[in-house]
C-alpha positions in Angstrom: 33.6 177.0 119.7 30.5 177.6 117.6 28.3 180.7 117.9 25.0 181.9 116.5 26.7 183.7 113.6 28.8 181.5 111.2 32.5 182.2 111.3 32.4 184.2 114.5 33.5 181.7 117.2 33.0 181.8 120.9 34.3 179.4 123.6 32.8 177.8 126.6 34.4 179.0 129.9 36.8 176.1 130.3 37.8 176.4 126.6 38.4 180.1 126.9 40.6 179.6 130.0 42.7 177.0 128.0 42.8 179.4 125.0 44.0 182.3 127.2 46.7 180.1 128.7 48.0 179.5 125.2 48.0 183.2 124.4 49.9 183.9 127.7 52.5 181.3 126.8 53.0 182.8 123.4 53.3 186.3 124.9 55.8 185.0 127.4 58.0 183.6 124.6 57.8 186.8 122.5 58.8 188.9 125.5 61.6 186.5 126.4 63.2 187.5 123.1 62.7 191.3 123.8 59.7 191.9 121.6 57.6 194.9 122.7 53.8 194.7 123.0 51.7 197.0 120.9 48.1 197.3 119.6 46.6 199.1 116.7 42.9 200.2 116.2 40.5 197.5 115.0 39.4 200.1 112.4 41.6 201.5 109.6 41.0 203.7 106.6 40.0 201.8 103.6 42.8 203.4 101.7 45.3 201.8 104.1 43.6 198.4 104.0 43.4 198.5 100.2 47.1 199.2 99.9 47.7 195.6 99.0 45.1 195.9 96.3 42.4 193.3 97.3 39.1 194.3 98.8 37.5 190.8 98.8 38.2 190.3 102.6 37.4 193.7 104.0 34.4 194.5 106.2 33.4 198.1 105.7 32.2 200.1 108.7 29.3 202.3 107.6 28.1 203.8 110.9 31.5 205.2 111.8 32.6 208.3 110.0 36.0 210.0 110.0 36.5 213.6 111.0 35.1 214.8 107.6 32.0 212.6 108.0 33.2 210.2 105.2 32.3 206.6 105.8 35.5 205.1 104.4 36.6 202.8 107.2 36.9 199.1 107.6 37.9 196.4 110.1 41.5 195.2 109.8 41.9 191.9 108.0 45.5 191.3 109.3 48.0 193.0 111.6 50.7 193.6 109.1 49.2 196.4 107.1 48.2 198.4 110.2 51.7 197.8 111.6 53.2 199.3 108.4 51.0 202.4 108.7 52.1 202.6 112.4 55.8 202.5 111.5 55.5 205.1 108.8 53.6 207.5 111.0 55.7 207.1 114.2 59.2 206.4 112.7 60.6 209.5 114.4 59.7 208.2 117.8 60.8 204.5 117.4 64.1 202.9 118.3 65.4 200.7 115.4 65.5 197.8 114.9 62.0 198.0 116.3 60.8 194.6 117.7 57.1 194.3 118.2 54.5 191.7 119.0 50.7 192.0 118.7 48.1 189.4 119.8 44.7 190.7 118.5 41.6 189.7 116.6 41.2 190.4 112.9 38.2 190.1 110.6 37.9 188.7 107.1 34.9 188.6 104.8 35.3 185.1 103.5 33.2 181.9 103.4 33.6 180.2 106.8 34.7 176.6 106.8 36.6 174.1 109.0 39.6 175.9 110.4 38.8 179.2 108.7 36.8 181.9 110.5 35.6 185.4 109.8 36.9 186.6 113.2 40.0 185.1 114.6 43.2 185.9 116.6 46.6 186.4 115.1 49.8 186.3 117.1 52.3 188.5 115.2 55.9 189.3 115.7 58.0 191.7 113.5 61.4 193.2 113.5 61.8 196.3 111.3 64.8 198.4 110.5 65.4 201.9 109.3 67.2 201.6 106.0 68.8 198.2 106.8 68.1 195.0 108.8 70.6 192.2 109.3 69.7 188.8 107.7 70.3 187.1 111.1 66.9 188.5 112.2 65.2 186.2 109.6 66.7 183.2 111.4 65.7 184.6 114.8 62.1 184.9 113.7 62.0 181.3 112.4 63.7 180.0 115.6 61.3 181.9 117.9 58.3 180.5 116.1 59.6 177.0 116.5 60.4 177.6 120.2 57.0 179.1 120.8 55.2 176.2 119.2 57.2 173.8 121.3 56.2 175.7 124.4 52.5 175.4 123.8 52.7 171.6 123.1 52.4 171.5 119.3 53.6 168.0 118.3 55.8 166.9 115.4 55.7 170.1 113.3 57.9 171.0 110.4 58.8 174.4 109.0 59.2 174.7 105.2 61.5 177.5 104.3 62.5 179.1 101.0 63.8 182.4 99.6 61.7 184.3 97.1 64.8 185.3 95.3 65.4 181.7 94.3 62.0 181.2 92.9 61.8 184.6 91.2 65.4 184.3 89.9 64.6 180.9 88.4 61.3 182.2 86.8 63.0 185.2 85.2 65.2 182.8 83.2 62.2 181.1 81.6 59.4 183.6 81.4 58.8 187.3 81.0 59.5 189.2 84.2 56.1 191.0 84.0 54.2 187.8 84.7 56.5 186.5 87.5 54.2 187.8 90.3 51.2 186.1 88.8 53.1 182.8 88.4 54.3 183.0 92.0 50.7 183.4 93.1 49.7 180.3 91.1 52.6 178.3 92.6 51.4 179.4 96.0 48.1 177.7 95.3 49.6 174.5 93.7 49.0 172.3 96.8 45.3 173.3 96.8 44.5 172.6 93.1 44.9 169.6 90.8 47.9 169.2 88.5 45.7 170.0 85.5 44.3 173.1 87.1 47.8 174.2 88.0 49.2 173.8 84.4 46.0 175.3 83.0 46.3 178.4 85.1 49.9 178.8 83.9 48.9 178.5 80.3 46.1 181.0 80.8 48.5 183.8 81.7 50.7 183.0 78.7 53.4 180.6 80.0 54.7 178.2 77.3 54.7 174.5 77.5 58.5 174.5 77.6 58.5 177.0 80.5 55.8 174.9 82.4 57.9 171.8 81.9 61.0 173.5 83.3 59.1 174.8 86.3 57.6 171.3 87.0 61.1 169.8 86.8 62.5 172.4 89.2 59.6 171.8 91.7 59.9 168.1 91.4 63.7 168.1 92.0 63.1 170.3 95.0 61.0 167.5 96.5 64.0 165.2 96.1 66.4 167.6 97.8 64.4 168.8 100.7 67.1 168.0 103.3 69.1 171.2 103.7 72.4 169.3 103.4 71.3 168.2 99.9 69.3 171.2 98.8 72.0 173.9 99.1 74.6 172.0 96.9 71.9 171.2 94.3 70.7 174.8 94.2 74.3 176.1 93.8 74.8 173.7 91.0 71.9 175.1 89.0 72.3 178.8 89.9 72.2 180.8 86.6 71.7 184.4 87.6 72.6 186.8 90.4 69.2 187.0 92.0 69.0 183.2 92.2 72.5 182.9 93.7 71.9 185.6 96.3 68.7 183.7 97.4 70.7 180.5 97.8 73.4 182.3 99.8 70.8 183.9 102.1 68.9 180.6 102.5 72.1 178.8 103.5 73.0 181.5 106.0 69.6 181.1 107.6 70.0 177.3 107.8 73.4 177.6 109.4 72.1 180.1 112.0 69.2 177.8 112.9 71.7 175.0 113.4 73.8 177.1 115.6 70.8 177.9 117.7 70.3 174.2 118.1 67.1 173.8 116.1 66.9 170.1 115.2 66.9 169.1 111.5 63.5 167.4 111.8 61.9 170.8 112.3 63.3 172.3 109.1 62.7 171.4 105.4 63.6 173.5 102.4 60.8 173.8 99.8 61.8 175.6 96.6 58.1 175.9 95.6 57.1 177.7 98.8 56.1 181.1 97.6 53.5 182.7 100.0 51.2 184.6 97.8 51.6 188.0 99.3 53.7 190.1 96.9 55.4 192.1 99.5 57.8 189.3 100.5 61.2 189.8 99.0 63.5 187.1 100.6 63.0 184.5 103.3 59.6 182.9 103.4 58.4 180.0 105.6 55.3 178.1 106.7 54.8 175.6 109.5 52.5 172.6 109.4 51.8 169.8 111.8 52.6 166.2 110.6 49.4 164.0 110.6 47.2 167.1 110.8 47.2 167.9 107.0 43.7 169.1 107.1 44.8 171.9 109.5 47.0 173.6 106.9 49.7 176.0 108.0 49.6 177.1 111.6 52.3 179.7 111.3 54.2 181.6 108.5 55.9 184.7 107.6 58.9 186.1 105.8 61.2 189.0 104.8 59.8 192.2 103.4 62.1 195.0 102.3 59.6 197.4 100.8 56.3 196.9 102.8 55.9 200.5 103.7 56.2 201.5 100.1 52.5 200.4 99.7 51.7 203.4 101.9 53.6 205.8 99.7 56.5 206.1 102.2 59.7 207.5 100.7 61.7 205.8 103.5 62.8 202.2 103.4 61.9 200.1 106.4 63.0 196.5 105.7 61.5 194.0 108.1 60.8 190.3 108.8 57.8 188.9 110.6 55.6 185.9 111.3 52.2 185.0 112.6 50.8 182.1 114.5 47.2 181.2 113.6 46.2 180.4 117.1 42.4 180.4 116.5 42.9 177.6 113.9 45.3 175.7 116.0 43.7 175.6 119.5 40.4 173.7 118.5 42.6 171.0 116.8 44.7 170.7 120.0 41.4 170.2 121.9 40.2 167.6 119.4 43.5 165.6 119.6 43.5 165.7 123.4 46.7 167.7 123.4 45.2 170.6 125.3 43.1 170.0 128.4 40.1 172.2 129.2 39.0 170.6 132.5 38.9 173.9 134.5 36.0 176.3 134.3 37.6 178.8 136.5 41.0 180.5 136.7 40.9 180.3 140.5 42.8 177.7 142.4 41.1 177.9 145.8 37.4 177.9 146.7 36.7 179.3 150.2 33.5 177.5 151.4 31.1 179.3 153.8 29.5 177.1 156.4 28.2 179.9 158.7 27.2 183.1 157.1 27.3 184.9 160.4 31.1 184.7 159.9 31.1 185.9 156.3 33.4 188.8 157.0 36.0 186.3 158.4 35.8 184.2 155.3 36.2 187.2 153.1 39.2 188.3 155.1 40.8 184.9 154.8 40.2 184.9 151.0 42.0 188.2 150.7 44.9 186.9 152.8 45.4 184.1 150.2 45.0 186.5 147.3 47.7 188.7 148.9 50.2 185.8 148.6 49.3 185.2 145.0 46.6 182.5 145.2 43.7 183.0 142.9 40.7 182.6 145.2 36.9 182.6 145.0 34.5 182.8 147.9 31.2 180.8 147.6 28.5 183.4 148.5 25.4 181.4 147.8 23.5 180.1 150.9 24.0 176.3 150.2 25.1 173.3 152.1 28.8 172.3 152.3 28.0 169.3 150.1 26.6 171.6 147.4 29.6 173.9 147.7 32.0 171.0 147.3 30.1 169.7 144.3 30.4 173.2 142.7 34.1 173.1 143.4 34.5 169.8 141.6 32.4 170.9 138.6 34.3 174.1 138.2 37.7 172.3 138.4 39.1 173.9 141.6 42.2 172.3 142.8 41.8 173.2 146.4 39.1 174.1 148.9 39.2 175.9 152.3 36.8 174.5 154.9 36.1 176.0 158.3 33.1 176.0 160.6 32.3 178.6 163.3 34.2 176.7 166.0 37.3 176.4 163.8 37.1 180.1 163.0 36.9 181.0 166.7 40.1 178.9 167.2 41.8 180.7 164.4 42.2 177.7 162.1 41.0 176.5 158.7 41.4 173.3 156.7 43.0 173.3 153.3 42.0 170.3 151.2 43.5 169.1 147.9 40.5 168.1 145.8 42.5 165.8 143.6 44.5 163.9 146.2 42.1 164.4 149.1 45.1 165.4 151.3 44.4 168.1 153.8 46.2 170.2 156.4 45.2 172.6 159.2 46.5 176.2 158.9 46.5 179.0 161.5 44.7 182.0 159.8 47.3 184.4 161.3 50.1 182.5 159.5 49.0 182.3 155.9 52.2 182.6 154.0 53.7 181.7 150.6 55.9 179.1 152.2 53.0 177.3 153.8 50.9 177.4 150.6 53.8 176.3 148.5 54.6 173.3 150.7 50.9 172.3 150.6 50.2 172.8 146.9 53.4 171.0 145.9 53.0 168.0 148.1 
């Protein structure tokens, strides 16, 4: 999926078809749960994009001015901040809880590397309330992500789940509250840096050796108690403030709801050190990885945010929970592992071959008859031999071909051939129906 510009990928036709099928399956799962499609502009005001306080990833747009001629616009780097702006500006016209999904490209000005691009697709879902939002929605989002990953053939994945109240509550007992956000950001990077770099970063921001030791013990014990049936009792036994206890209670409720939905234990693991670096998360947080694909990193993640719209100076409270699937990172790995086939260079199922161009209008009419019953159909319009046309059909990955010479057309019949099994049938062109096509294509 390489292109001439580093970090801006492009697919070959057969890869794009497979990629689009994945997007369609994801969209189907989102809509099965009642999520509403939406889109936001690719361009946002820099003041909106900078609401999270980091301009490192933003691409500025210098040839597009706003209504005052000011060139203060940039490409969106995620779908969450534009969604927050959308909710604030249109809250009076939305029905809450508002359930939305968006599948769109985003752009980030970072160094391209394996699995990381400067242009990529995100598949986002969010549920947002007006003033309140039931905790059960957190479990619904986690379950939907798992169900969606199963539907697109992702093997042997596991979702690590935590609650920010647990981590923040624990930290507030051992360090000053003002450095808690910075410590959380360092914890979020702990798997990507060495142990010495981790402790060194904590020392740099003023954390004591005693505090670092307590944190390391907490994180280490969390690894021992990763099974939910063990983790919750352990966390209850060490709960030492109200925030921590509330986080444990919320986490337990999420786990019980996931079990009631039938999500198998193998897909869920509690990780007390899971932080997710974005500071707008306030409760449930989760990330999904694929076993034996450690180099891929997380393929999905999200969490609860009770005050996201406050970054846009909204006086109203719109609590929400959301998640994103990193499909641009995931699909190439599925290709590489042979878990996603890309053997079709066309979305069409049927190729109508043309043996006698004097009868072209008949071939075109027959093709439309098949399209009218829902069969994706292409007509071969180049003046080539039947052998060349069949070779084209095989190279493009067509499943079926329609063959008819002038004599057969005069008799009102055509031949349908399955290019995989070589089975063929003769069909009356006046009786092209869904039943006939279904019986043929399924045989």
